[in-house]
C-alpha positions as CSV (number, residue, x, y, z in Angstrom):
1,M,0.0,0.0,0.0
2,K,1.5,3.4,-1.0
3,A,1.9,6.2,1.5
4,N,-0.5,9.1,1.2
5,P,1.6,12.2,0.4
6,L,-1.1,14.5,1.7
7,E,-1.1,12.6,5.0
8,N,2.7,12.9,5.3
9,K,2.5,16.7,4.6
10,N,-0.1,17.1,7.4
11,K,2.2,15.3,9.8
12,L,5.1,17.5,8.9
13,Q,3.0,20.6,9.5
14,K,2.1,19.3,13.0
15,F,5.8,18.8,13.8
16,P,6.5,21.4,16.6
17,K,8.2,24.5,15.2
18,M,10.4,24.8,18.2
19,I,11.9,21.3,17.6
20,I,12.6,22.2,14.0
21,L,14.3,25.4,15.2
22,V,16.4,23.6,17.7
23,I,17.5,21.1,15.1
24,M,18.5,23.9,12.7
25,V,20.5,25.7,15.5
26,F,22.2,22.4,16.4
27,L,23.2,21.7,12.8
28,L,24.4,25.3,12.4
29,L,26.6,25.1,15.6
30,T,28.1,21.8,14.5
31,T,29.0,23.2,11.2
32,M,30.3,26.5,12.5
33,L,32.6,24.8,15.1
34,T,34.6,23.5,12.2
35,I,35.3,26.9,10.7
36,S,38.8,28.0,11.2
37,Y,39.6,30.5,14.0
38,P,40.9,33.3,11.8
39,L,37.4,34.1,10.7
40,L,36.3,34.2,14.3
41,G,33.1,32.5,13.1
42,Y,32.1,31.5,16.5
43,P,28.5,30.6,16.8
44,L,27.8,32.7,19.9
45,F,28.9,35.8,18.0
46,L,26.5,35.1,15.1
47,L,23.6,33.8,17.1
48,R,23.4,36.6,19.6
49,H,23.1,39.0,16.7
50,T,20.4,36.8,15.1
51,F,18.2,36.1,18.1
52,G,18.9,39.2,20.2
53,S,18.1,38.9,23.9
54,S,14.7,37.2,23.7
55,S,13.7,34.5,26.1
56,S,13.7,31.9,23.3
57,W,17.3,32.7,22.5
58,T,18.3,32.5,26.2
59,S,16.7,29.0,26.4
60,L,18.3,27.8,23.3
61,Y,21.7,29.2,24.3
62,S,21.6,27.6,27.7
63,K,20.5,24.2,26.5
64,Y,22.3,23.7,23.2
65,V,25.0,26.3,22.5
66,K,26.9,25.7,25.7
67,E,26.7,22.0,25.3
68,S,27.5,21.8,21.6
69,M,30.5,24.1,21.9
70,M,32.2,21.4,23.9
71,F,32.4,18.9,21.0
72,P,36.0,17.7,20.7
73,V,37.4,16.9,17.2
74,S,37.6,13.2,18.2
75,N,37.6,11.4,21.5
76,K,39.4,8.5,19.8
77,C,42.3,10.4,18.3
78,D,45.7,10.9,20.0
79,I,46.1,14.6,19.5
80,F,49.7,14.5,20.8
81,T,51.1,12.2,18.1
82,G,51.5,13.8,14.6
83,E,53.5,16.1,12.3
84,W,53.8,19.8,11.7
85,V,52.2,20.9,8.4
86,P,52.3,24.2,6.6
87,N,49.7,26.8,7.8
88,P,49.8,30.0,5.7
89,M,47.0,31.5,7.9
90,A,49.3,31.8,11.0
91,P,50.1,33.6,13.1
92,Y,47.0,34.7,14.9
93,Y,48.5,37.6,16.8
94,T,51.8,39.6,16.5
95,N,54.2,41.3,18.8
96,L,52.4,44.5,17.9
97,T,49.0,43.3,18.9
98,C,49.9,41.6,22.2
99,W,51.5,43.4,25.1
100,A,52.1,40.2,27.2
101,I,55.1,39.0,25.3
102,H,58.2,38.8,27.5
103,E,61.1,40.8,26.0
104,H,63.4,37.7,25.7
105,Q,60.7,35.9,23.7
106,N,59.9,38.8,21.4
107,C,61.8,37.4,18.5
108,M,60.3,39.6,15.8
109,K,60.9,42.8,17.7
110,Y,64.6,42.0,18.0
111,G,65.2,41.3,14.4
112,R,64.7,37.6,13.7
113,P,65.1,37.7,9.9
114,D,63.0,34.6,9.0
115,S,59.3,34.2,9.6
116,E,58.5,30.8,8.2
117,F,58.8,29.3,11.6
118,L,55.4,31.0,12.3
119,K,53.7,29.2,9.4
120,W,53.1,25.7,10.8
121,K,50.2,23.9,12.4
122,W,50.2,20.6,14.4
123,K,48.4,17.8,12.5
124,P,47.6,14.8,14.7
125,D,47.7,11.3,13.1
126,G,44.1,10.4,12.2
127,C,42.3,13.8,12.9
128,D,42.7,17.5,12.7
129,L,43.4,19.8,15.7
130,P,41.5,23.1,15.4
131,V,43.6,26.2,16.0
132,F,42.8,28.1,19.2
133,N,39.4,29.8,19.3
134,P,39.6,32.5,21.9
135,A,35.9,33.2,22.2
136,Q,35.1,29.6,22.7
137,F,37.8,29.2,25.3
138,L,36.6,32.2,27.3
139,E,33.0,31.1,27.1
140,M,34.0,27.7,28.4
141,M,36.0,29.2,31.2
142,R,33.4,31.7,32.3
143,G,33.4,32.0,36.1
144,K,36.4,29.7,36.4
145,S,40.1,30.0,37.2
146,L,43.3,28.5,35.9
147,A,46.8,28.5,37.5
148,F,50.1,27.8,35.8
149,I,52.6,26.3,38.3
150,G,56.3,26.1,37.3
151,D,59.2,27.9,35.8
152,S,59.7,30.5,33.1
153,V,58.6,28.1,30.4
154,S,55.3,27.7,32.3
155,R,55.1,31.5,32.2
156,N,55.9,31.4,28.5
157,Q,52.7,29.3,28.0
158,M,50.6,31.7,30.1
159,Q,51.8,34.6,28.0
160,S,50.9,32.7,24.9
161,L,47.4,32.1,26.2
162,I,47.0,35.8,27.0
163,C,48.1,36.7,23.5
164,L,45.7,34.2,21.9
165,L,42.9,35.5,24.0
166,S,43.7,39.1,23.0
167,R,41.5,38.7,19.9
168,V,38.5,38.9,22.3
169,E,39.6,40.6,25.5
170,Y,42.6,41.9,27.4
171,P,42.7,41.0,31.1
172,I,43.3,43.4,34.0
173,D,46.1,42.8,36.6
174,V,44.6,41.7,39.9
175,S,47.8,40.4,41.4
176,Y,48.1,40.3,45.2
177,T,51.8,41.3,45.1
178,S,54.1,43.4,42.9
179,D,56.4,40.3,42.6
180,E,56.4,39.4,38.9
181,H,56.9,35.8,39.8
182,F,53.3,35.6,41.1
183,K,50.8,37.2,38.8
184,R,47.0,37.1,38.5
185,W,45.0,38.4,35.5
186,K,41.2,38.7,35.3
187,Y,39.0,38.7,32.2
188,T,36.2,40.9,33.6
189,T,33.6,40.1,30.9
190,F,33.9,36.4,31.7
191,N,34.9,36.5,35.4
192,F,37.9,34.3,34.4
193,I,41.1,34.3,36.4
194,I,44.6,33.3,35.1
195,A,47.4,33.0,37.6
196,F,51.1,32.2,37.5
197,F,53.1,30.7,40.5
198,W,56.8,30.7,40.2
199,T,58.3,27.5,41.5
200,P,61.3,26.3,39.4
201,H,61.9,23.2,41.5
202,L,58.2,22.6,42.5
203,V,59.4,22.1,46.1
204,R,61.2,24.3,48.6
205,S,64.5,25.5,47.3
206,Q,67.0,28.2,47.6
207,E,70.3,29.3,46.1
208,A,73.1,28.1,48.3
209,D,75.0,31.4,48.1
210,P,73.5,34.1,45.9
211,N,76.6,36.3,46.5
212,D,79.1,33.6,45.5
213,P,81.5,35.4,43.1
214,S,82.1,32.2,41.2
215,H,78.3,32.1,40.3
216,T,78.1,28.3,40.4
217,G,74.4,28.5,40.7
218,L,74.3,25.7,43.3
219,F,70.8,25.2,44.8
220,E,69.6,23.5,48.0
221,I,66.6,21.4,47.1
222,Y,64.4,20.1,50.0
223,L,62.8,17.2,48.1
224,D,60.2,16.3,50.7
225,E,59.2,19.9,51.7
226,L,56.4,21.9,50.1
227,D,56.9,25.2,48.3
228,T,54.2,27.0,50.3
229,R,54.2,30.0,47.9
230,W,52.0,28.0,45.6
231,T,50.7,25.0,47.7
232,T,48.8,27.4,50.0
233,Q,47.2,29.3,47.2
234,I,45.6,26.8,44.9
235,N,42.5,25.6,46.7
236,E,40.3,28.1,44.9
237,F,41.4,27.2,41.4
238,D,39.4,25.1,38.9
239,Y,42.4,24.0,36.8
240,L,46.1,23.6,37.5
241,I,48.8,23.2,34.9
242,I,52.0,22.0,36.5
243,S,55.3,21.6,34.8
244,G,59.1,21.8,35.3
245,G,62.4,20.6,34.0
246,H,65.2,22.9,32.9
247,W,66.2,24.1,36.4
248,F,67.0,20.5,37.4
249,F,70.1,20.6,35.1
250,K,71.7,23.1,37.5
251,P,74.0,22.0,40.3
252,M,71.9,20.9,43.3
253,R,72.3,19.5,46.8
254,Y,69.4,17.3,47.8
255,Y,67.9,17.2,51.3
256,E,65.3,14.9,52.8
257,K,64.0,15.1,56.4
258,G,66.3,18.1,56.8
259,K,69.5,16.1,56.1
260,L,71.8,16.3,53.1
261,I,71.4,13.0,51.2
262,G,73.3,13.6,48.0
263,C,73.7,16.0,45.1
264,H,73.8,16.6,41.4
265,F,77.0,18.0,40.0
266,C,78.0,19.7,43.3
267,Q,81.6,18.3,43.2
268,Q,81.8,18.0,46.9
269,E,83.8,15.3,48.7
270,N,81.9,12.7,50.7
271,V,78.5,13.7,49.1
272,S,76.8,11.0,47.0
273,D,76.0,11.8,43.4
274,L,72.3,11.0,43.0
275,N,71.9,12.7,39.5
276,M,69.2,15.1,38.4
277,F,66.6,12.4,37.6
278,Y,66.5,11.3,41.3
279,G,65.7,14.9,42.3
280,Y,63.2,15.4,39.5
281,K,61.1,12.3,40.4
282,R,61.1,13.2,44.1
283,A,60.1,16.8,43.4
284,F,57.2,15.8,41.3
285,R,56.1,13.2,43.8
286,T,56.1,15.8,46.6
287,A,54.2,18.4,44.4
288,F,51.5,15.9,43.4
289,K,51.2,14.7,47.0
290,A,50.6,18.3,48.1
291,I,47.8,18.7,45.6
292,N,46.2,15.4,46.6
293,S,46.4,16.2,50.3
294,L,44.4,19.4,50.0
295,D,40.9,19.1,51.5
296,K,39.2,21.9,49.6
297,F,40.7,21.5,46.2
298,K,38.3,19.9,43.8
299,G,39.7,21.0,40.5
300,M,41.5,19.3,37.6
301,V,45.2,18.9,37.3
302,F,47.1,18.9,34.1
303,L,50.8,17.8,33.8
304,R,52.4,19.7,31.0
305,T,55.2,17.4,30.0
306,F,58.8,18.3,29.5
307,A,59.7,20.4,26.4
308,P,63.2,19.6,25.3
309,S,65.7,22.4,24.4
310,H,67.6,22.4,21.1
311,F,71.2,23.4,21.7
312,E,73.5,22.4,18.8
313,G,77.2,22.9,18.5
314,G,77.8,23.0,22.2
315,L,76.1,23.2,25.6
316,W,73.9,26.1,26.6
317,N,76.9,27.9,28.2
318,K,79.5,26.6,25.7
319,G,78.4,28.3,22.5
320,G,75.4,26.1,21.8
321,N,72.8,27.6,19.5
322,C,69.5,26.8,17.7
323,V,69.6,28.2,14.1
324,R,67.3,25.8,12.2
325,Q,64.5,27.4,10.3
326,K,61.9,24.6,9.9
327,P,60.5,21.7,12.0
328,F,61.8,18.1,12.1
329,K,59.7,15.4,10.7
330,S,58.7,12.9,13.4
331,N,61.1,10.3,11.9
332,E,64.0,12.7,11.9
333,V,64.4,13.0,15.7
334,L,64.0,10.6,18.6
335,L,63.1,11.3,22.3
336,E,66.2,9.7,23.9
337,G,68.9,10.1,26.5
338,G,68.2,12.6,29.3
339,N,65.1,14.0,27.6
340,L,63.5,10.5,27.6
341,E,64.5,10.0,31.2
342,L,62.9,13.3,32.3
343,Y,59.8,12.5,30.4
344,M,59.4,9.0,31.8
345,A,60.2,10.2,35.4
346,Q,57.4,12.8,35.4
347,V,54.9,10.5,33.7
348,E,55.6,7.8,36.2
349,E,54.9,10.2,39.1
350,F,51.9,11.5,37.3
351,R,50.4,8.0,37.0
352,R,51.0,7.5,40.7
353,A,49.3,10.8,41.6
354,E,46.4,10.0,39.2
355,R,45.7,6.8,41.1
356,E,45.7,8.5,44.4
357,G,43.7,11.4,43.2
358,K,41.0,9.2,41.8
359,K,40.3,7.9,45.3
360,K,39.3,11.5,46.2
361,G,37.5,12.2,43.0
362,L,40.2,14.4,41.6
363,K,41.0,14.4,37.9
364,F,44.5,14.3,36.5
365,R,45.2,14.8,32.8
366,L,48.3,14.5,30.7
367,L,49.0,17.6,28.5
368,D,51.7,15.8,26.4
369,T,53.6,18.6,24.6
370,T,56.8,16.6,24.3
371,Q,56.7,15.3,20.8
372,A,55.3,18.5,19.3
373,S,58.0,20.5,21.1
374,L,60.9,18.1,20.3
375,T,60.2,18.5,16.6
376,R,60.4,22.3,16.7
377,P,64.1,23.3,16.9
378,D,63.2,26.4,14.9
379,G,60.9,27.9,17.5
380,H,63.4,29.3,20.0
381,P,64.6,32.9,20.4
382,S,68.3,32.0,20.0
383,R,70.0,35.4,20.0
384,Y,66.8,37.4,19.1
385,G,65.8,38.1,22.6
386,H,67.7,41.4,22.8
387,W,69.3,43.9,20.4
388,A,72.5,42.9,18.8
389,H,74.4,45.9,20.2
390,E,73.2,45.4,23.8
391,N,75.8,44.2,26.3
392,V,74.0,41.3,27.9
393,T,75.2,38.2,29.7
394,L,72.4,36.0,28.3
395,Y,73.4,32.9,26.3
396,N,71.6,31.9,23.2
397,D,68.1,31.0,24.3
398,C,67.1,27.5,23.0
399,V,64.9,26.7,26.0
400,H,62.1,29.3,25.8
401,W,59.8,29.9,22.8
402,C,59.2,32.8,20.5
403,L,55.8,34.4,20.7
404,P,54.0,34.0,18.5
405,G,55.4,30.5,17.8
406,P,55.1,26.8,18.3
407,I,54.2,27.1,22.0
408,D,50.8,28.5,20.9
409,T,50.0,24.9,20.0
410,W,50.2,23.9,23.6
411,N,47.1,26.0,24.1
412,D,45.4,24.4,21.1
413,F,46.0,21.1,23.0
414,L,44.5,22.6,26.2
415,L,41.3,23.8,24.6
416,E,40.8,20.5,22.9
417,M,41.3,18.7,26.2
418,L,38.8,21.0,27.8
419,K,36.3,20.2,25.1
420,M,36.9,16.5,25.6
421,E,36.2,16.9,29.3
422,G,33.0,18.9,28.5
423,W,31.8,16.2,26.2
424,K,32.5,13.5,28.8
425,A,30.4,15.4,31.3
426,F,27.6,15.9,28.7
427,E,27.5,12.2,28.0
428,E,27.5,11.3,31.7
429,K,24.7,13.7,32.4
430,H,22.5,12.5,29.5
431,H,23.2,8.7,29.9
432,A,23.0,8.5,33.7
């Protein structure tokens, strides 16, 4: 028996108009989320102008826009394994449009002659990673707070984030102190706080003799003692990004239970050499233990993995430099030697902390920037962190990253991970 076309038409006419509208909005959002960031084609921007401030818009926004904006590119794709591919659309800000760039990472200001290092995008194996969408990030972080915990490379990432967000809004300084090592920034429109806590060794540490004329840079590291400058301040934060690494290459004396137990490159008689990896593991263990022991902290913890330096032709203080002008292919370089040991040490301690945190309902996530960073020898300031005629004592910088530059991709990763978390929460809520 053939279906009656007139009957079908009547059924369609009875289909609630609101449901049709919802479906259309949902499809529009799904499509728009794939549009590249340079167009700033963010659905909220378009839809607010379309629907105005009506109650119907408010209802649709609350139910569908906020949820659909969390769609990750793929929850089955390893976004951290891939290759760098050309991206002529980059960069998405410049040293002229962002005031947050630290002088020593302002490569274009100080005359870096090549710019092709800016024209790359990370392409995961098996999927695409969207470039950072600042409006989406700020909307997702509305009413929340994020703290970067670590050394100057951690600060480098925070400044990258501020620059990426500058397409939408600049923050105001709401720091509790004038100390540049402890900063807080607020995005007033979104009630979103970014903070940075300086802790190069993650645990309590101090320079053995700051006035030593030989400038050996020897540090006393108390591996089982907390650095209270950050551990007492993080209860209120929704997200923590903890990282560290390069300061552990310096000469160090290790203490546990108040007693000297060994050292790394201290060249002292009758003091055991425990190497840098021992101290690195113990420091991360103490830092993670501190987070897990907090009664009020209910946030999410990201470990941003070690980003290798790229000194060639010598050590950092022996004439080493980084002059390459394009990325490595993944098969051109291996994570090996000390870089591999540092990576494995921190991931091992991360897994330990993740198991303990799970018992308390805390979430630990791995922000694995190591491969993407390892393959970018072209992204460092080298000698372009100051004017050529300036009399400075800085060595060639192959540790930090030019802004704009490859480090911006770390925040592409961060946003995608936040979308993954949002999608997990959405699924749990609607399949409970």
